[in-house]
VMD Tcl script that builds the backbone (N, CA, C; Angstrom):
set m [mol new atoms 375]
animate dup $m
set s [atomselect $m all]
$s set {name element resname resid chain x y z} {
  {N N MET 1 A 0.912 -1.120 -0.130}
  {CA C MET 1 A 0.029 -0.055 0.001}
  {C C MET 1 A 1.012 1.451 -0.009}
  {N N THR 2 A 0.869 1.986 -1.037}
  {CA C THR 2 A 1.224 3.206 -1.177}
  {C C THR 2 A 1.259 4.106 0.132}
  {N N PRO 3 A 1.737 5.368 0.479}
  {CA C PRO 3 A 1.429 6.300 1.291}
  {C C PRO 3 A 0.257 6.926 1.065}
  {N N GLU 4 A -0.144 7.422 0.082}
  {CA C GLU 4 A -1.225 7.959 -0.288}
  {C C GLU 4 A -2.417 7.084 -0.603}
  {N N GLN 5 A -2.072 5.790 -0.768}
  {CA C GLN 5 A -3.163 5.354 -0.156}
  {C C GLN 5 A -3.816 4.896 1.079}
  {N N HIS 6 A -2.650 4.775 1.902}
  {CA C HIS 6 A -2.600 4.525 3.289}
  {C C HIS 6 A -3.243 5.778 3.990}
  {N N ALA 7 A -3.019 6.682 3.174}
  {CA C ALA 7 A -3.810 8.098 3.604}
  {C C ALA 7 A -5.162 8.400 3.312}
  {N N LYS 8 A -5.274 7.936 2.136}
  {CA C LYS 8 A -6.435 7.727 1.900}
  {C C LYS 8 A -7.876 6.741 2.695}
  {N N LYS 9 A -7.420 5.739 2.784}
  {CA C LYS 9 A -7.754 4.671 3.661}
  {C C LYS 9 A -8.264 5.132 5.189}
  {N N LEU 10 A -7.195 5.653 5.815}
  {CA C LEU 10 A -7.431 6.479 7.253}
  {C C LEU 10 A -8.258 7.430 6.896}
  {N N GLU 11 A -8.322 8.549 6.510}
  {CA C GLU 11 A -9.565 9.266 6.271}
  {C C GLU 11 A -10.924 8.656 5.990}
  {N N TYR 12 A -10.953 7.403 4.961}
  {CA C TYR 12 A -12.133 6.953 4.859}
  {C C TYR 12 A -12.434 6.370 6.303}
  {N N MET 13 A -11.808 5.778 6.953}
  {CA C MET 13 A -12.297 5.151 8.155}
  {C C MET 13 A -12.472 6.108 9.011}
  {N N ARG 14 A -11.822 7.423 9.375}
  {CA C ARG 14 A -11.981 8.409 10.315}
  {C C ARG 14 A -13.296 8.975 10.103}
  {N N SER 15 A -13.944 9.313 8.300}
  {CA C SER 15 A -15.122 9.845 7.975}
  {C C SER 15 A -16.364 8.930 8.571}
  {N N TYR 16 A -15.884 7.722 8.420}
  {CA C TYR 16 A -17.120 6.582 8.596}
  {C C TYR 16 A -17.415 6.278 10.096}
  {N N SER 17 A -16.431 6.391 11.076}
  {CA C SER 17 A -16.297 6.288 12.204}
  {C C SER 17 A -17.346 7.617 12.892}
  {N N ALA 18 A -16.728 8.764 12.423}
  {CA C ALA 18 A -17.444 9.898 12.866}
  {C C ALA 18 A -18.938 9.861 12.045}
  {N N LYS 19 A -19.344 9.453 11.312}
  {CA C LYS 19 A -20.752 9.372 10.708}
  {C C LYS 19 A -21.451 8.361 11.658}
  {N N ASN 20 A -20.959 7.272 12.048}
  {CA C ASN 20 A -21.478 6.130 12.338}
  {C C ASN 20 A -21.352 5.814 13.926}
  {N N ARG 21 A -20.632 7.075 14.444}
  {CA C ARG 21 A -20.114 6.814 16.042}
  {C C ARG 21 A -21.321 6.018 16.827}
  {N N GLU 22 A -22.928 5.963 16.712}
  {CA C GLU 22 A -23.807 5.652 18.040}
  {C C GLU 22 A -23.555 3.889 17.236}
  {N N ARG 23 A -23.931 3.689 16.348}
  {CA C ARG 23 A -23.841 2.343 15.753}
  {C C ARG 23 A -22.611 1.884 16.253}
  {N N ILE 24 A -21.320 2.255 15.892}
  {CA C ILE 24 A -20.228 1.315 15.956}
  {C C ILE 24 A -19.791 0.902 17.899}
  {N N LYS 25 A -20.438 1.988 18.629}
  {CA C LYS 25 A -20.548 2.020 20.232}
  {C C LYS 25 A -21.828 0.765 20.673}
  {N N ALA 26 A -22.921 0.747 20.060}
  {CA C ALA 26 A -23.811 -0.192 20.050}
  {C C ALA 26 A -23.130 -1.708 19.615}
  {N N ARG 27 A -22.392 -1.684 18.752}
  {CA C ARG 27 A -22.160 -2.673 18.469}
  {C C ARG 27 A -20.720 -3.195 19.318}
  {N N SER 28 A -19.987 -2.421 19.510}
  {CA C SER 28 A -19.008 -2.525 20.650}
  {C C SER 28 A -19.669 -2.917 22.043}
  {N N ARG 29 A -20.637 -2.783 22.469}
  {CA C ARG 29 A -21.397 -2.970 23.751}
  {C C ARG 29 A -21.848 -4.612 23.661}
  {N N GLU 30 A -22.647 -4.790 22.523}
  {CA C GLU 30 A -23.021 -5.963 22.138}
  {C C GLU 30 A -22.073 -6.984 22.260}
  {N N TYR 31 A -20.860 -6.659 21.341}
  {CA C TYR 31 A -19.668 -7.880 21.371}
  {C C TYR 31 A -19.448 -8.183 22.836}
  {N N TYR 32 A -19.034 -6.787 23.643}
  {CA C TYR 32 A -18.211 -7.036 24.707}
  {C C TYR 32 A -19.167 -7.830 25.532}
  {N N LYS 33 A -21.033 -7.763 25.742}
  {CA C LYS 33 A -21.706 -8.182 26.453}
  {C C LYS 33 A -21.727 -9.873 26.250}
  {N N ASN 34 A -21.270 -10.192 25.339}
  {CA C ASN 34 A -21.606 -11.542 24.483}
  {C C ASN 34 A -20.258 -12.397 24.380}
  {N N ASN 35 A -19.041 -11.197 25.234}
  {CA C ASN 35 A -17.715 -12.096 24.678}
  {C C ASN 35 A -16.861 -11.470 25.942}
  {N N ARG 36 A -17.406 -11.240 27.231}
  {CA C ARG 36 A -17.126 -10.954 28.376}
  {C C ARG 36 A -15.755 -11.472 28.787}
  {N N GLU 37 A -15.804 -12.808 29.035}
  {CA C GLU 37 A -14.655 -13.561 29.425}
  {C C GLU 37 A -13.557 -13.362 28.061}
  {N N ARG 38 A -13.503 -13.299 27.234}
  {CA C ARG 38 A -12.672 -13.404 26.059}
  {C C ARG 38 A -12.004 -11.988 26.033}
  {N N HIS 39 A -12.859 -10.690 26.296}
  {CA C HIS 39 A -12.415 -9.199 26.440}
  {C C HIS 39 A -11.150 -9.341 27.544}
  {N N LEU 40 A -11.753 -9.704 28.497}
  {CA C LEU 40 A -10.855 -9.767 29.609}
  {C C LEU 40 A -9.410 -10.364 29.474}
  {N N GLU 41 A -9.919 -11.299 29.152}
  {CA C GLU 41 A -8.479 -12.154 28.939}
  {C C GLU 41 A -7.452 -11.351 27.745}
  {N N TYR 42 A -7.962 -10.873 26.904}
  {CA C TYR 42 A -7.260 -10.095 25.651}
  {C C TYR 42 A -6.750 -9.116 26.519}
  {N N GLN 43 A -7.861 -8.138 27.538}
  {CA C GLN 43 A -6.605 -7.009 27.970}
  {C C GLN 43 A -5.662 -7.667 28.928}
  {N N MET 44 A -6.173 -8.286 29.824}
  {CA C MET 44 A -4.865 -9.077 30.650}
  {C C MET 44 A -3.285 -9.371 30.206}
  {N N LYS 45 A -3.751 -9.960 28.831}
  {CA C LYS 45 A -2.560 -10.405 28.071}
  {C C LYS 45 A -1.940 -8.909 27.695}
  {N N PHE 46 A -2.821 -8.131 26.789}
  {CA C PHE 46 A -2.275 -6.915 26.552}
  {C C PHE 46 A -1.546 -6.030 27.426}
  {N N ALA 47 A -1.972 -5.796 28.571}
  {CA C ALA 47 A -1.572 -5.164 29.849}
  {C C ALA 47 A -0.329 -5.631 30.679}
  {N N TYR 48 A -0.859 -7.270 30.989}
  {CA C TYR 48 A 0.284 -7.639 31.439}
  {C C TYR 48 A 1.018 -9.130 31.062}
  {N N GLY 49 A 0.982 -9.384 29.876}
  {CA C GLY 49 A 1.459 -10.353 29.150}
  {C C GLY 49 A 1.064 -11.777 29.722}
  {N N ILE 50 A 0.118 -11.629 30.519}
  {CA C ILE 50 A 0.060 -13.312 31.000}
  {C C ILE 50 A -1.638 -13.182 30.704}
  {N N ASP 51 A -1.772 -14.841 30.520}
  {CA C ASP 51 A -2.959 -15.486 30.285}
  {C C ASP 51 A -3.782 -15.774 31.149}
  {N N GLN 52 A -4.982 -16.429 31.274}
  {CA C GLN 52 A -6.242 -16.623 32.343}
  {C C GLN 52 A -5.430 -17.761 33.213}
  {N N ALA 53 A -4.732 -18.771 32.542}
  {CA C ALA 53 A -4.077 -19.855 33.016}
  {C C ALA 53 A -3.079 -19.320 33.797}
  {N N GLN 54 A -2.221 -18.238 33.577}
  {CA C GLN 54 A -1.178 -18.050 34.559}
  {C C GLN 54 A -1.563 -16.977 35.290}
  {N N TRP 55 A -2.363 -16.459 35.521}
  {CA C TRP 55 A -3.721 -15.602 36.609}
  {C C TRP 55 A -3.703 -16.547 37.729}
  {N N ASP 56 A -4.964 -17.844 37.412}
  {CA C ASP 56 A -5.168 -18.656 38.097}
  {C C ASP 56 A -3.605 -19.719 38.914}
  {N N GLU 57 A -3.154 -19.589 38.287}
  {CA C GLU 57 A -1.676 -20.073 38.952}
  {C C GLU 57 A -1.634 -19.168 40.235}
  {N N LEU 58 A -1.177 -17.799 39.865}
  {CA C LEU 58 A -0.858 -16.824 40.697}
  {C C LEU 58 A -2.268 -17.138 41.970}
  {N N PHE 59 A -3.293 -17.070 41.519}
  {CA C PHE 59 A -4.070 -17.153 42.695}
  {C C PHE 59 A -4.392 -18.299 43.631}
  {N N LYS 60 A -4.067 -19.473 42.908}
  {CA C LYS 60 A -3.630 -20.533 43.638}
  {C C LYS 60 A -2.640 -20.817 44.412}
  {N N LYS 61 A -1.579 -20.134 44.259}
  {CA C LYS 61 A -0.494 -19.657 44.785}
  {C C LYS 61 A -0.405 -19.202 45.911}
  {N N GLN 62 A -1.297 -17.724 46.025}
  {CA C GLN 62 A -1.786 -17.250 47.041}
  {C C GLN 62 A -2.900 -17.443 47.789}
  {N N ASN 63 A -3.313 -18.592 47.378}
  {CA C ASN 63 A -4.504 -19.426 48.224}
  {C C ASN 63 A -5.714 -18.554 47.832}
  {N N GLY 64 A -5.950 -17.665 46.641}
  {CA C GLY 64 A -7.036 -16.930 46.845}
  {C C GLY 64 A -7.102 -15.581 47.577}
  {N N LEU 65 A -5.849 -15.128 47.958}
  {CA C LEU 65 A -5.868 -13.859 49.159}
  {C C LEU 65 A -4.830 -13.022 48.055}
  {N N CYS 66 A -5.054 -11.557 48.934}
  {CA C CYS 66 A -4.574 -10.490 48.486}
  {C C CYS 66 A -3.192 -10.849 49.280}
  {N N ALA 67 A -2.151 -10.118 47.892}
  {CA C ALA 67 A -0.540 -10.493 48.425}
  {C C ALA 67 A -0.232 -9.589 49.713}
  {N N LEU 68 A -1.111 -8.706 49.736}
  {CA C LEU 68 A -0.454 -7.801 50.811}
  {C C LEU 68 A -1.198 -7.780 52.008}
  {N N CYS 69 A -2.560 -7.300 52.249}
  {CA C CYS 69 A -3.360 -7.796 53.446}
  {C C CYS 69 A -3.984 -9.186 53.832}
  {N N GLY 70 A -4.081 -9.553 52.984}
  {CA C GLY 70 A -4.367 -11.374 52.895}
  {C C GLY 70 A -5.887 -11.430 52.865}
  {N N SER 71 A -6.763 -10.901 53.010}
  {CA C SER 71 A -8.067 -10.895 52.557}
  {C C SER 71 A -8.550 -11.031 51.175}
  {N N ALA 72 A -9.805 -11.777 51.232}
  {CA C ALA 72 A -10.433 -12.729 49.902}
  {C C ALA 72 A -10.540 -11.786 49.120}
  {N N GLY 73 A -10.294 -10.081 49.154}
  {CA C GLY 73 A -11.014 -8.951 48.156}
  {C C GLY 73 A -11.950 -8.392 49.039}
  {N N CYS 74 A -11.635 -7.111 48.932}
  {CA C CYS 74 A -12.630 -6.249 49.818}
  {C C CYS 74 A -14.097 -6.131 48.834}
  {N N GLY 75 A -15.229 -5.441 50.242}
  {CA C GLY 75 A -16.533 -5.809 50.240}
  {C C GLY 75 A -16.997 -4.756 48.870}
  {N N GLY 76 A -18.507 -4.469 48.669}
  {CA C GLY 76 A -18.778 -4.233 47.742}
  {C C GLY 76 A -18.970 -4.450 46.124}
  {N N LYS 77 A -19.144 -3.946 45.152}
  {CA C LYS 77 A -19.356 -4.351 43.909}
  {C C LYS 77 A -17.962 -5.230 43.761}
  {N N ARG 78 A -17.021 -4.584 44.197}
  {CA C ARG 78 A -15.500 -5.736 43.884}
  {C C ARG 78 A -15.366 -6.605 44.782}
  {N N ALA 79 A -16.020 -7.295 45.599}
  {CA C ALA 79 A -16.237 -8.290 46.633}
  {C C ALA 79 A -15.126 -9.344 45.632}
  {N N GLY 80 A -14.631 -9.772 46.453}
  {CA C GLY 80 A -13.460 -11.035 45.908}
  {C C GLY 80 A -12.937 -10.822 44.613}
  {N N LYS 81 A -12.923 -9.845 44.055}
  {CA C LYS 81 A -11.749 -9.648 42.877}
  {C C LYS 81 A -10.395 -9.510 43.497}
  {N N LEU 82 A -9.271 -9.791 42.469}
  {CA C LEU 82 A -8.183 -9.603 42.884}
  {C C LEU 82 A -7.650 -9.464 41.323}
  {N N TYR 83 A -6.497 -7.942 41.738}
  {CA C TYR 83 A -6.623 -7.630 40.299}
  {C C TYR 83 A -4.756 -7.852 40.431}
  {N N VAL 84 A -4.388 -7.531 39.198}
  {CA C VAL 84 A -2.949 -7.921 38.734}
  {C C VAL 84 A -2.226 -6.540 39.602}
  {N N ASP 85 A -1.037 -6.770 40.214}
  {CA C ASP 85 A -0.068 -5.881 40.532}
  {C C ASP 85 A 1.294 -5.981 39.509}
  {N N HIS 86 A 1.593 -4.815 39.335}
  {CA C HIS 86 A 3.108 -5.113 38.310}
  {C C HIS 86 A 3.747 -3.669 38.856}
  {N N CYS 87 A 5.086 -3.968 38.279}
  {CA C CYS 87 A 6.056 -2.759 38.136}
  {C C CYS 87 A 5.448 -2.027 37.294}
  {N N HIS 88 A 5.428 -0.659 36.979}
  {CA C HIS 88 A 4.746 0.210 35.815}
  {C C HIS 88 A 6.363 0.191 35.296}
  {N N GLU 89 A 7.400 0.324 35.853}
  {CA C GLU 89 A 8.897 0.508 35.117}
  {C C GLU 89 A 9.119 -0.808 34.738}
  {N N THR 90 A 9.200 -1.810 35.141}
  {CA C THR 90 A 9.871 -3.047 34.508}
  {C C THR 90 A 8.945 -4.041 33.962}
  {N N LYS 91 A 7.590 -3.802 34.322}
  {CA C LYS 91 A 6.350 -4.350 33.985}
  {C C LYS 91 A 6.380 -5.986 34.511}
  {N N ARG 92 A 7.331 -6.054 35.568}
  {CA C ARG 92 A 7.348 -7.187 36.423}
  {C C ARG 92 A 6.230 -7.371 37.043}
  {N N ILE 93 A 5.080 -8.858 36.875}
  {CA C ILE 93 A 4.027 -8.676 37.861}
  {C C ILE 93 A 4.707 -9.112 39.249}
  {N N ARG 94 A 3.849 -8.618 40.543}
  {CA C ARG 94 A 4.624 -8.703 41.723}
  {C C ARG 94 A 3.539 -9.547 42.694}
  {N N GLY 95 A 1.989 -9.596 42.021}
  {CA C GLY 95 A 1.231 -10.521 42.544}
  {C C GLY 95 A -0.342 -10.180 42.030}
  {N N LEU 96 A -0.880 -10.667 43.009}
  {CA C LEU 96 A -2.733 -10.176 43.020}
  {C C LEU 96 A -2.911 -9.464 43.995}
  {N N LEU 97 A -3.820 -8.619 44.198}
  {CA C LEU 97 A -4.062 -7.469 45.152}
  {C C LEU 97 A -5.542 -7.328 45.158}
  {N N CYS 98 A -5.786 -7.163 45.989}
  {CA C CYS 98 A -7.657 -6.593 46.215}
  {C C CYS 98 A -7.684 -5.017 45.982}
  {N N HIS 99 A -8.568 -4.745 46.048}
  {CA C HIS 99 A -8.540 -3.102 45.010}
  {C C HIS 99 A -8.093 -2.416 45.878}
  {N N LYS 100 A -8.597 -2.142 47.425}
  {CA C LYS 100 A -7.659 -1.131 48.045}
  {C C LYS 100 A -6.279 -1.314 48.141}
  {N N CYS 101 A -5.689 -2.258 48.285}
  {CA C CYS 101 A -4.324 -2.278 48.587}
  {C C CYS 101 A -3.790 -1.872 47.087}
  {N N ASN 102 A -4.461 -2.285 46.094}
  {CA C ASN 102 A -3.614 -2.327 44.440}
  {C C ASN 102 A -4.066 -0.629 44.565}
  {N N GLY 103 A -5.587 0.049 45.121}
  {CA C GLY 103 A -5.458 1.369 44.655}
  {C C GLY 103 A -4.230 1.848 45.557}
  {N N GLY 104 A -3.920 1.796 46.815}
  {CA C GLY 104 A -3.087 2.434 48.091}
  {C C GLY 104 A -1.485 2.460 47.482}
  {N N ILE 105 A -1.436 1.402 46.943}
  {CA C ILE 105 A 0.185 1.368 46.604}
  {C C ILE 105 A 0.178 2.387 45.375}
  {N N GLY 106 A -0.689 2.470 44.423}
  {CA C GLY 106 A -1.033 3.428 43.284}
  {C C GLY 106 A -0.774 4.677 43.376}
  {N N ALA 107 A -1.689 4.947 44.769}
  {CA C ALA 107 A -1.865 6.356 45.191}
  {C C ALA 107 A -0.676 6.748 45.827}
  {N N LEU 108 A 0.285 5.857 46.711}
  {CA C LEU 108 A 1.642 6.183 46.992}
  {C C LEU 108 A 2.850 6.601 46.100}
  {N N GLY 109 A 2.415 6.319 44.751}
  {CA C GLY 109 A 3.422 6.566 43.782}
  {C C GLY 109 A 4.290 5.379 42.912}
  {N N ASP 110 A 3.681 4.059 43.726}
  {CA C ASP 110 A 3.800 2.864 43.316}
  {C C ASP 110 A 5.642 2.674 43.439}
  {N N ASN 111 A 6.055 3.097 44.823}
  {CA C ASN 111 A 7.554 3.230 44.806}
  {C C ASN 111 A 8.293 3.029 45.928}
  {N N GLU 112 A 9.172 2.754 46.152}
  {CA C GLU 112 A 9.437 2.406 47.518}
  {C C GLU 112 A 9.356 3.791 48.473}
  {N N ASP 113 A 9.606 4.734 47.986}
  {CA C ASP 113 A 9.984 5.811 48.949}
  {C C ASP 113 A 8.566 6.336 49.307}
  {N N GLY 114 A 7.610 6.631 48.160}
  {CA C GLY 114 A 6.324 6.620 48.820}
  {C C GLY 114 A 6.100 5.655 49.919}
  {N N LEU 115 A 5.888 4.195 49.541}
  {CA C LEU 115 A 5.834 3.520 51.033}
  {C C LEU 115 A 6.586 3.687 52.115}
  {N N LEU 116 A 7.487 4.240 52.180}
  {CA C LEU 116 A 8.626 4.717 53.234}
  {C C LEU 116 A 8.246 5.594 53.970}
  {N N ARG 117 A 7.667 6.859 53.040}
  {CA C ARG 117 A 6.875 7.926 53.559}
  {C C ARG 117 A 5.265 7.367 54.373}
  {N N ALA 118 A 4.792 6.907 53.764}
  {CA C ALA 118 A 3.610 6.285 54.808}
  {C C ALA 118 A 3.840 5.619 55.875}
  {N N LEU 119 A 4.601 4.840 55.888}
  {CA C LEU 119 A 5.238 3.896 56.929}
  {C C LEU 119 A 5.601 4.792 58.232}
  {N N ALA 120 A 6.647 5.730 57.881}
  {CA C ALA 120 A 7.183 6.750 58.582}
  {C C ALA 120 A 5.898 7.619 59.396}
  {N N TYR 121 A 5.000 7.901 58.483}
  {CA C TYR 121 A 4.033 8.787 58.987}
  {C C TYR 121 A 2.869 8.095 59.824}
  {N N VAL 122 A 2.752 6.852 59.817}
  {CA C VAL 122 A 1.773 5.821 60.470}
  {C C VAL 122 A 2.426 5.769 61.619}
  {N N ARG 123 A 4.031 5.414 61.674}
  {CA C ARG 123 A 4.581 5.183 63.164}
  {C C ARG 123 A 4.529 6.714 64.112}
  {N N GLY 124 A 4.426 7.285 63.242}
  {CA C GLY 124 A 4.720 9.058 63.807}
  {C C GLY 124 A 6.296 9.653 64.003}
  {N N GLU 125 A 6.745 9.145 62.927}
  {CA C GLU 125 A 8.013 9.492 63.124}
  {C C GLU 125 A 8.542 10.734 62.054}
}
mol reanalyze $m
mol bondsrecalc $m
mol representation Tube
mol addrep $m
């Protein structure tokens, strides 16, 4: 495909998307509703580089509990769910965390300095 053909195709796709925005959204919602597990596995593979079997292995290794607080997941609509925790720099997976612990680490900057400052604060140092 020549650069001109590529540019023409992109323009057509943008135009089609703009004209059919609601139709495309409805089709996406329908696909997601009918393929939720497949979609979630794709997201996990894309974001973290692991598949469902590898997630299940981590889950089993942690006995289904958060690697940080040891709970089976926080309450509310996220009850019982554990999320992949990873280093944003190296992409290394550290384990599975409940929503609260995962959010807490992220809120503290996802780094050792932030966690140490929080620890010093809690200790009153």
